[in-house]
Z-matrix of the N, CA and C atoms (Angstrom, degrees):
N
C 1 1.452
C 2 1.520 1 110.19
N 3 1.290 2 115.39 1 152.61
C 4 1.462 3 120.52 2 175.50
C 5 1.512 4 110.09 3 -76.91
N 6 1.315 5 115.17 4 150.84
C 7 1.454 6 121.20 5 177.04
C 8 1.525 7 107.19 6 -104.30
N 9 1.315 8 116.81 7 116.37
C 10 1.473 9 121.53 8 -175.51
C 11 1.519 10 112.10 9 -61.08
N 12 1.312 11 118.02 10 -36.10
C 13 1.473 12 120.26 11 -179.96
C 14 1.523 13 110.42 12 -66.96
N 15 1.334 14 116.68 13 -42.31
C 16 1.468 15 119.27 14 179.09
C 17 1.534 16 110.37 15 -63.92
N 18 1.333 17 117.03 16 -38.34
C 19 1.458 18 119.91 17 178.36
C 20 1.527 19 111.05 18 -66.17
N 21 1.340 20 117.04 19 -38.40
C 22 1.460 21 121.06 20 177.79
C 23 1.529 22 111.06 21 -65.98
N 24 1.327 23 117.56 22 -42.08
C 25 1.462 24 121.23 23 177.71
C 26 1.525 25 110.03 24 -61.72
N 27 1.320 26 117.32 25 -41.43
C 28 1.469 27 120.82 26 177.87
C 29 1.514 28 110.21 27 -61.20
N 30 1.329 29 117.48 28 -45.62
C 31 1.462 30 121.59 29 179.71
C 32 1.529 31 110.30 30 -61.41
N 33 1.315 32 117.51 31 -47.41
C 34 1.466 33 120.34 32 -179.12
C 35 1.516 34 111.60 33 -63.37
N 36 1.331 35 117.86 34 -37.81
C 37 1.462 36 121.03 35 176.42
C 38 1.524 37 110.59 36 -64.01
N 39 1.329 38 116.80 37 -41.67
C 40 1.477 39 120.54 38 178.41
C 41 1.519 40 111.88 39 -66.74
N 42 1.333 41 116.81 40 -28.48
C 43 1.456 42 121.17 41 176.88
C 44 1.534 43 112.29 42 -82.03
N 45 1.339 44 115.01 43 -1.35
C 46 1.468 45 123.27 44 176.60
C 47 1.523 46 113.01 45 59.50
N 48 1.354 47 115.97 46 44.01
C 49 1.460 48 119.35 47 173.76
C 50 1.528 49 108.05 48 -67.53
N 51 1.322 50 116.61 49 156.83
C 52 1.458 51 120.43 50 -176.60
C 53 1.530 52 111.85 51 -77.18
N 54 1.314 53 117.65 52 -35.08
C 55 1.463 54 120.68 53 -176.67
C 56 1.514 55 109.82 54 -155.41
N 57 1.327 56 114.71 55 146.97
C 58 1.464 57 121.67 56 174.71
C 59 1.517 58 107.18 57 -120.23
N 60 1.331 59 116.50 58 124.85
C 61 1.469 60 121.93 59 177.09
C 62 1.519 61 107.21 60 -112.08
N 63 1.320 62 114.98 61 127.65
C 64 1.470 63 120.72 62 -171.66
C 65 1.530 64 110.48 63 -118.89
N 66 1.347 65 115.20 64 138.66
C 67 1.462 66 121.20 65 173.15
C 68 1.527 67 108.37 66 -125.94
N 69 1.322 68 115.74 67 138.17
C 70 1.456 69 120.17 68 173.31
C 71 1.518 70 116.08 69 84.77
N 72 1.300 71 118.09 70 5.63
C 73 1.473 72 120.46 71 177.13
C 74 1.522 73 107.24 72 -99.16
N 75 1.326 74 115.74 73 89.15
C 76 1.453 75 118.34 74 -176.05
C 77 1.514 76 113.50 75 -119.08
N 78 1.325 77 116.74 76 10.93
C 79 1.457 78 120.35 77 178.27
C 80 1.513 79 111.63 78 92.06
N 81 1.333 80 114.76 79 -171.55
C 82 1.465 81 121.57 80 -176.03
C 83 1.520 82 110.37 81 -113.08
N 84 1.312 83 115.81 82 138.12
C 85 1.464 84 123.94 83 177.80
C 86 1.520 85 110.19 84 -81.86
N 87 1.322 86 117.38 85 156.13
C 88 1.468 87 120.93 86 172.49
C 89 1.527 88 110.36 87 -66.10
N 90 1.323 89 116.94 88 -26.13
C 91 1.467 90 120.85 89 174.86
C 92 1.521 91 107.17 90 -84.65
N 93 1.316 92 116.53 91 98.00
C 94 1.468 93 122.15 92 -173.42
C 95 1.513 94 113.02 93 -56.32
N 96 1.318 95 117.67 94 -28.16
C 97 1.464 96 120.15 95 -177.39
C 98 1.527 97 112.67 96 -77.31
N 99 1.334 98 118.20 97 -11.84
C 100 1.472 99 121.09 98 174.51
C 101 1.532 100 111.83 99 -83.17
N 102 1.315 101 117.29 100 -11.43
C 103 1.453 102 120.97 101 -174.20
C 104 1.527 103 114.21 102 -84.32
N 105 1.299 104 118.00 103 -17.25
C 106 1.468 105 121.33 104 -174.49
C 107 1.510 106 110.61 105 -140.54
N 108 1.323 107 116.58 106 150.49
C 109 1.456 108 121.96 107 175.38
C 110 1.524 109 110.43 108 -70.70
N 111 1.323 110 116.79 109 -32.28
C 112 1.457 111 122.69 110 179.55
C 113 1.524 112 107.99 111 -107.90
N 114 1.317 113 117.12 112 115.80
C 115 1.463 114 121.49 113 -174.04
C 116 1.528 115 113.83 114 -58.43
N 117 1.322 116 117.69 115 -29.81
C 118 1.465 117 121.50 116 179.90
C 119 1.523 118 112.85 117 -65.70
N 120 1.335 119 117.94 118 -14.64
C 121 1.462 120 120.99 119 -178.55
C 122 1.529 121 112.60 120 -84.26
N 123 1.322 122 118.47 121 -8.86
C 124 1.469 123 121.74 122 -178.30
C 125 1.525 124 109.56 123 -55.27
N 126 1.332 125 116.52 124 122.65
C 127 1.459 126 119.53 125 -176.00
C 128 1.517 127 113.06 126 -100.21
N 129 1.307 128 118.85 127 -14.30
C 130 1.461 129 120.22 128 -179.48
C 131 1.525 130 108.90 129 -151.14
N 132 1.324 131 115.76 130 144.60
C 133 1.461 132 118.79 131 178.48
C 134 1.529 133 112.62 132 -134.14
N 135 1.321 134 117.63 133 11.69
C 136 1.459 135 121.92 134 176.90
C 137 1.524 136 108.86 135 -109.58
N 138 1.325 137 115.58 136 136.30
C 139 1.464 138 120.33 137 -175.16
C 140 1.512 139 113.45 138 -57.51
N 141 1.333 140 118.43 139 -39.48
C 142 1.463 141 119.86 140 -178.79
C 143 1.539 142 110.92 141 -66.50
N 144 1.313 143 116.90 142 -33.08
C 145 1.470 144 119.65 143 176.99
C 146 1.526 145 109.88 144 -70.46
N 147 1.328 146 116.83 145 -42.85
C 148 1.471 147 121.40 146 177.25
C 149 1.527 148 109.18 147 -59.49
N 150 1.327 149 117.72 148 -46.48
C 151 1.464 150 121.51 149 178.96
C 152 1.528 151 110.85 150 -58.62
N 153 1.327 152 116.74 151 -42.12
C 154 1.468 153 120.66 152 -179.47
C 155 1.535 154 111.07 153 -66.44
N 156 1.323 155 117.26 154 -40.11
C 157 1.468 156 120.68 155 178.06
C 158 1.527 157 109.80 156 -63.57
N 159 1.340 158 116.93 157 -48.07
C 160 1.467 159 120.57 158 179.66
C 161 1.531 160 111.43 159 -61.77
N 162 1.323 161 116.76 160 -41.97
C 163 1.481 162 120.24 161 178.37
C 164 1.527 163 110.85 162 -63.86
N 165 1.325 164 116.33 163 -40.07
C 166 1.460 165 119.80 164 178.85
C 167 1.526 166 111.63 165 -64.06
N 168 1.333 167 116.85 166 -40.69
C 169 1.459 168 119.67 167 177.95
C 170 1.534 169 110.89 168 -64.37
N 171 1.335 170 116.66 169 -39.32
C 172 1.463 171 119.84 170 178.16
C 173 1.524 172 110.82 171 -63.34
N 174 1.322 173 117.87 172 -40.67
C 175 1.464 174 120.47 173 179.31
C 176 1.534 175 110.77 174 -63.34
N 177 1.324 176 116.66 175 -42.80
C 178 1.462 177 120.55 176 178.69
C 179 1.525 178 110.12 177 -64.40
N 180 1.327 179 117.14 178 -44.53
C 181 1.467 180 120.10 179 178.71
C 182 1.520 181 111.61 180 -61.91
N 183 1.331 182 117.20 181 -42.61
C 184 1.468 183 121.09 182 177.60
C 185 1.524 184 110.74 183 -60.66
N 186 1.326 185 116.25 184 -44.56
C 187 1.464 186 120.66 185 -179.46
C 188 1.528 187 110.87 186 -60.54
N 189 1.328 188 117.10 187 -49.72
C 190 1.460 189 119.59 188 -177.21
C 191 1.515 190 112.96 189 -72.00
N 192 1.350 191 117.69 190 -23.95
C 193 1.456 192 119.53 191 178.83
C 194 1.527 193 111.68 192 -68.73
N 195 1.325 194 117.09 193 -13.80
C 196 1.467 195 119.21 194 175.36
C 197 1.532 196 111.07 195 -79.98
N 198 1.331 197 117.21 196 -13.87
C 199 1.472 198 122.32 197 179.11
C 200 1.517 199 113.36 198 -104.30
N 201 1.323 200 116.51 199 -30.80
C 202 1.458 201 121.77 200 -174.62
C 203 1.525 202 108.62 201 -145.80
N 204 1.326 203 116.02 202 144.85
C 205 1.460 204 120.19 203 177.61
C 206 1.529 205 108.62 204 -70.24
N 207 1.329 206 115.91 205 126.55
C 208 1.456 207 122.41 206 179.14
C 209 1.517 208 107.82 207 -118.67
N 210 1.329 209 115.79 208 125.08
C 211 1.464 210 120.23 209 176.50
C 212 1.520 211 109.22 210 -130.65
N 213 1.322 212 115.31 211 159.89
C 214 1.457 213 121.19 212 -173.68
C 215 1.513 214 110.26 213 -120.10
N 216 1.314 215 115.53 214 131.79
C 217 1.467 216 122.51 215 -178.68
C 218 1.523 217 110.35 216 -84.61
N 219 1.306 218 117.24 217 -38.64
C 220 1.460 219 121.91 218 -176.32
C 221 1.518 220 111.41 219 -99.18
N 222 1.335 221 115.22 220 160.27
C 223 1.467 222 121.47 221 -179.70
C 224 1.526 223 110.42 222 -71.09
N 225 1.323 224 114.84 223 149.20
C 226 1.462 225 121.21 224 177.78
C 227 1.522 226 110.62 225 -79.32
N 228 1.318 227 114.81 226 154.28
C 229 1.462 228 120.90 227 172.03
C 230 1.515 229 110.65 228 -122.52
N 231 1.339 230 116.52 229 -51.65
C 232 1.453 231 120.68 230 -169.99
C 233 1.527 232 113.61 231 -121.95
N 234 1.323 233 117.82 232 -6.76
C 235 1.461 234 121.52 233 178.55
C 236 1.525 235 109.46 234 -113.04
N 237 1.312 236 116.76 235 149.64
C 238 1.470 237 121.64 236 178.79
C 239 1.514 238 109.08 237 -96.66
N 240 1.328 239 116.66 238 86.70
C 241 1.461 240 121.67 239 -178.01
C 242 1.524 241 112.86 240 -68.71
N 243 1.327 242 116.93 241 -18.29
C 244 1.455 243 119.56 242 -177.94
C 245 1.524 244 112.96 243 -62.58
N 246 1.319 245 117.23 244 -21.83
C 247 1.461 246 119.67 245 -177.77
C 248 1.521 247 112.28 246 -85.21
N 249 1.329 248 116.18 247 -3.62
C 250 1.476 249 119.24 248 -179.52
C 251 1.509 250 109.28 249 -93.77
N 252 1.362 251 115.40 250 129.49
C 253 1.464 252 120.33 251 -178.03
C 254 1.458 253 110.45 252 -75.74
């Protein structure tokens, strides 16, 4: 599935905004039911899949951070935001 936040970051980078400030993007938990308000929306329940999704989001964030300043308002849980410039 597509990630709406990643698509929005891509759009904002293409629009050449000066900075993107993000709240609530902290990755996915191994407990799939903690990731969504509606349990039926859980898209993965295996740890290796969750790790792959989180790693993919980090790669996208790293890529776009080379075009636009990305900062985070909320604390991280499952992603390592420190590696993003």
